[in-house]
VOGULO-729796 format. One record per atom (N, C-alpha, C, CB): x, y, z. Coordinates in steps of 0.02 Angstrom, whole numbers, padded with zeros to 5 digits, always signed. Glycine has a CB too. Example, Ala and Ser with C-alpha at 12.3 -4.5 7.8 and 13.67 -1.06 7.14 Angstrom:
+00660-00284+00390
+00615-00225+00390
+00660-00165+00390
+00565-00224+00452
+00642-00112+00354
+00684-00053+00357
+00645+00002+00394
+00704-00030+00286
//
This chain:
-00763-00036+00222
-00751+00032+00199
-00724+00029+00128
-00702+00069+00247
-00754+00067+00085
-00735+00068+00015
-00667+00102+00006
-00788+00104-00028
-00626+00075-00038
-00562+00105-00057
-00561+00117-00132
-00503+00061-00035
-00545+00175-00154
-00536+00237-00115
-00602+00272-00104
-00487+00284-00151
-00606+00310-00051
-00665+00349-00036
-00647+00402+00016
-00724+00304-00009
-00689+00452+00023
-00677+00502+00074
-00680+00471+00144
-00729+00559+00068
-00724+00422+00153
-00727+00387+00217
-00659+00354+00233
-00783+00333+00216
-00628+00324+00183
-00563+00293+00192
-00511+00346+00210
-00541+00255+00129
-00511+00402+00175
-00462+00455+00188
-00472+00486+00257
-00467+00510+00134
-00534+00492+00279
-00547+00517+00347
-00522+00466+00399
-00622+00530+00357
-00529+00402+00386
-00503+00350+00430
-00426+00352+00430
-00528+00280+00409
-00396+00365+00372
-00324+00373+00366
-00301+00432+00409
-00303+00384+00292
-00337+00487+00405
-00321+00546+00445
-00322+00529+00520
-00372+00603+00430
-00374+00496+00543
-00379+00477+00613
-00322+00431+00634
-00447+00443+00627
-00306+00383+00593
-00252+00335+00608
-00184+00370+00612
-00249+00279+00556
-00171+00414+00564
-00108+00451+00564
-00103+00497+00626
-00101+00492+00500
-00158+00529+00643
-00157+00575+00700
-00148+00539+00767
-00221+00614+00701
-00160+00475+00768
-00149+00435+00829
-00080+00402+00830
-00203+00382+00836
-00041+00411+00777
+00023+00377+00769
+00080+00422+00794
+00034+00357+00695
+00114+00401+00846
+00169+00441+00874
+00228+00447+00826
+00193+00410+00940
+00240+00394+00787
+00294+00396+00738
+00279+00447+00684
+00306+00326+00707
+00217+00449+00661
+00198+00500+00612
+00205+00570+00641
+00125+00488+00588
+00184+00579+00703
+00191+00644+00735
+00265+00666+00735
+00164+00641+00808
+00309+00621+00756
+00380+00638+00758
+00407+00654+00689
+00420+00580+00789
+00388+00615+00639
+00413+00624+00571
+00388+00689+00539
+00394+00565+00527
+00329+00711+00559
+00299+00769+00526
+00290+00828+00574
+00232+00750+00496
+00324+00827+00630
+00315+00877+00683
+00323+00949+00656
+00365+00866+00738
+00369+00960+00611
+00382+01028+00586
+00350+01038+00517
+00457+01041+00583
+00300+01000+00501
+00269+01004+00435
+00220+01062+00429
+00233+00939+00419
+00215+01086+00369
+00163+01134+00348
+00157+01126+00272
+00182+01209+00368
+00126+01069+00253
+00122+01051+00182
+00053+01027+00164
+00174+00998+00165
+00039+01032+00099
-00023+01006+00071
-00005+00950+00023
-00065+01063+00036
-00037+00892+00033
-00021+00832-00006
-00085+00808-00040
+00009+00776+00039
-00079+00791-00104
-00135+00761-00140
-00119+00688-00152
-00149+00799-00208
-00167+00645-00134
-00162+00574-00149
-00206+00560-00209
-00184+00530-00087
-00175+00535-00262
-00211+00518-00324
-00218+00443-00329
-00175+00547-00387
-00278+00419-00315
-00294+00347-00321
-00328+00338-00388
-00340+00323-00262
-00288+00329-00441
-00317+00326-00507
-00348+00394-00523
-00370+00270-00513
-00413+00395-00536
-00446+00459-00552
-00476+00494-00491
-00502+00446-00603
-00472+00462-00433
-00498+00493-00371
-00441+00528-00335
-00532+00441-00325
-00454+00591-00316
-00402+00632-00285
-00425+00657-00217
-00382+00691-00331
-00379+00656-00169
-00394+00680-00101
-00337+00724-00077
-00404+00620-00053
-00356+00776-00040
-00310+00828-00017
-00300+00821+00058
-00336+00898-00036
-00238+00822+00081
-00222+00819+00152
-00181+00881+00170
-00184+00754+00170
-00197+00912+00225
-00157+00967+00252
-00121+00941+00313
-00202+01030+00269
-00054+00939+00310
-00013+00917+00366
+00015+00979+00400
+00044+00869+00343
+00006+00982+00465
+00032+01039+00502
+00049+01018+00573
-00019+01098+00502
+00110+01031+00593
+00130+01018+00662
+00121+00947+00686
+00091+01062+00706
+00134+00899+00642
+00131+00829+00662
+00063+00796+00655
+00153+00823+00731
+00015+00832+00628
-00053+00805+00620
-00078+00818+00549
-00101+00837+00672
-00128+00778+00530
-00166+00793+00469
-00226+00834+00493
-00189+00726+00429
-00225+00899+00480
-00276+00943+00508
-00337+00950+00463
-00248+01011+00522
-00332+00927+00401
-00389+00929+00356
-00381+00877+00302
-00398+01000+00325
-00436+00849+00280
-00437+00799+00226
-00502+00808+00188
-00429+00726+00254
-00497+00810+00121
-00557+00819+00081
-00546+00791+00011
-00577+00893+00077
-00601+00782-00025
-00595+00766-00096
-00564+00825-00130
-00665+00748-00128
-00524+00813-00181
-00488+00867-00215
-00511+00873-00286
-00412+00855-00212
-00541+00930-00301
-00561+00945-00369
-00534+01014-00386
-00639+00942-00379
-00482+01033-00352
-00455+01100-00356
-00467+01133-00288
-00487+01142-00414
-00421+01172-00268
-00425+01203-00201
-00385+01267-00205
-00397+01155-00145
-00412+01323-00180
-00374+01385-00183
-00307+01382-00147
-00416+01441-00154
-00299+01335-00101
-00236+01329-00065
-00185+01287-00104
-00248+01297+00002
-00207+01252-00156
-00162+01212-00197
-00132+01154-00159
-00107+01255-00225
-00074+01131-00183
-00040+01075-00151
+00035+01083-00160
-00064+01007-00180
+00073+01051-00116
+00146+01054-00120
+00174+00994-00159
+00176+01056-00050
+00149+00935-00144
+00170+00877-00182
+00113+00826-00182
+00234+00845-00152
+00118+00779-00228
+00066+00728-00234
+00097+00659-00241
+00021+00743-00294
+00058+00611-00220
+00077+00541-00229
+00024+00510-00275
+00081+00502-00159
+00047+00487-00333
+00002+00465-00386
+00016+00393-00406
+00009+00511-00446
-00037+00358-00419
-00030+00290-00445
-00096+00267-00475
-00008+00242-00390
-00091+00218-00518
-00151+00187-00545
-00188+00151-00489
-00135+00139-00604
-00251+00140-00499
-00289+00102-00449
-00260+00033-00438
-00363+00097-00470
-00233+00003-00492
-00202-00063-00487
-00140-00061-00442
-00183-00089-00557
-00101-00007-00448
-00041+00000-00406
-00060+00007-00332
+00001+00060-00428
-00112+00048-00320
-00135+00057-00250
-00162-00009-00222
-00188+00112-00246
-00197-00046-00265
-00224-00111-00242
-00167-00160-00228
-00272-00140-00295
-00113-00157-00267
-00055-00200-00254
-00024-00182-00186
-00001-00192-00310
-00025-00118-00169
-00002-00097-00103
-00048-00123-00049
+00003-00020-00099
-00113-00112-00058
-00163-00132-00008
-00165-00208+00001
-00233-00107-00029
-00155-00245-00052
-00155-00318-00048
-00088-00347-00025
-00174-00348-00116
-00040-00301-00013
+00027-00320+00009
+00063-00365-00041
+00024-00354+00077
+00046-00355-00105
+00079-00393-00157
+00148-00366-00172
+00037-00393-00221
+00158-00300-00160
+00222-00268-00171
+00236-00221-00113
+00224-00231-00239
+00299-00218-00090
+00316-00172-00036
+00315-00099-00059
+00384-00190-00007
+00307-00054-00011
+00305+00018-00026
+00365+00039-00067
+00302+00058+00039
+00425+00020-00045
+00486+00041-00079
+00488+00019-00152
+00546+00014-00044
+00466-00041-00166
+00466-00066-00235
+00417-00026-00278
+00447-00140-00237
+00359-00011-00251
+00309+00028-00289
+00335+00098-00305
+00243+00033-00249
+00372+00128-00259
+00401+00194-00271
+00461+00188-00318
+00423+00227-00205
+00507+00143-00303
+00569+00137-00342
+00557+00120-00415
+00614+00086-00311
+00504+00082-00430
+00491+00062-00499
+00437+00105-00532
+00470-00011-00500
+00419+00161-00500
+00374+00209-00531
+00301+00191-00532
+00396+00221-00599
+00280+00142-00493
+00209+00125-00490
+00172+00176-00448
+00200+00054-00461
+00205+00202-00396
+00180+00259-00358
+00232+00314-00368
+00170+00242-00281
+00208+00372-00390
+00253+00427-00408
+00242+00486-00362
+00243+00448-00482
+00296+00512-00336
+00294+00572-00295
+00317+00629-00339
+00337+00566-00230
+00276+00682-00344
+00289+00736-00390
+00268+00802-00359
+00253+00725-00457
+00294+00856-00386
+00277+00922-00363
+00338+00958-00336
+00223+00919-00308
+00331+00992-00280
+00386+01027-00249
+00431+00974-00217
+00361+01079-00196
+00483+00955-00251
+00524+00899-00229
+00566+00916-00167
+00570+00876-00285
+00578+00979-00154
+00612+00998-00092
+00566+00979-00033
+00629+01075-00091
+00503+00998-00038
+00455+00980+00014
+00445+00904+00017
+00387+01014+00002
+00437+00873-00040
+00426+00800-00042
+00485+00763-00010
+00416+00776-00114
+00546+00784-00026
+00605+00751+00003
+00610+00764+00078
+00669+00775-00032
+00592+00824+00099
+00592+00840+00170
+00541+00798+00208
+00577+00915+00181
+00486+00781+00174
+00432+00743+00205
+00435+00669+00188
+00365+00772+00183
+00493+00645+00165
+00499+00575+00142
+00475+00526+00195
+00570+00560+00123
+00499+00534+00257
+00481+00485+00309
+00406+00486+00323
+00520+00500+00374
+00376+00545+00327
+00304+00547+00340
+00264+00521+00280
+00281+00619+00357
+00288+00532+00220
+00254+00504+00161
+00256+00428+00162
+00287+00531+00096
+00313+00401+00182
+00319+00329+00187
+00270+00301+00239
+00392+00309+00206
+00263+00337+00295
+00216+00315+00347
+00144+00320+00320
+00224+00359+00411
+00129+00372+00282
+00063+00378+00251
+00050+00317+00207
+00057+00444+00209
+00098+00299+00166
+00090+00242+00121
+00082+00176+00160
+00149+00237+00073
+00122+00167+00212
+00114+00106+00253
+00046+00104+00287
+00170+00102+00306
+00021+00161+00308
-00044+00164+00341
-00099+00151+00290
-00054+00233+00374
-00093+00176+00229
-00141+00160+00176
-00141+00085+00165
-00125+00198+00110
-00082+00055+00163
-00076-00017+00153
-00112-00057+00207
-00002-00037+00151
-00104-00036+00270
-00128-00076+00326
-00198-00059+00350
-00082-00068+00383
-00226-00003+00328
-00291+00020+00354
-00347-00025+00328
-00304+00092+00333
-00386-00050+00374
-00443-00094+00356
-00508-00058+00367
-00442-00158+00397
//
């Protein structure tokens, strides 16, 4: 499966929706998240503990609440397990931006999303 691609993001959606820890962390969610893999962007709608929609993002009338952005090299460092999630975030290789109240509220589920991106084959 190519990374990044819509096929990958759909597989991410399925994996997250099967994850009980993700469900618990995002049970009260109602947010829109954009994942920026370099120049490729994907939109996720999180609601009630599930990712209920995922699509390529070129603008959307529903907008987004927060985004996780990084260069393709940073995402590949995550995928290759060369650097841990926390290091990539703490040193600004992956940046969380937007509505920071929502982003901070969703910190645990965002971390699970990043770990799942790392581990998804």
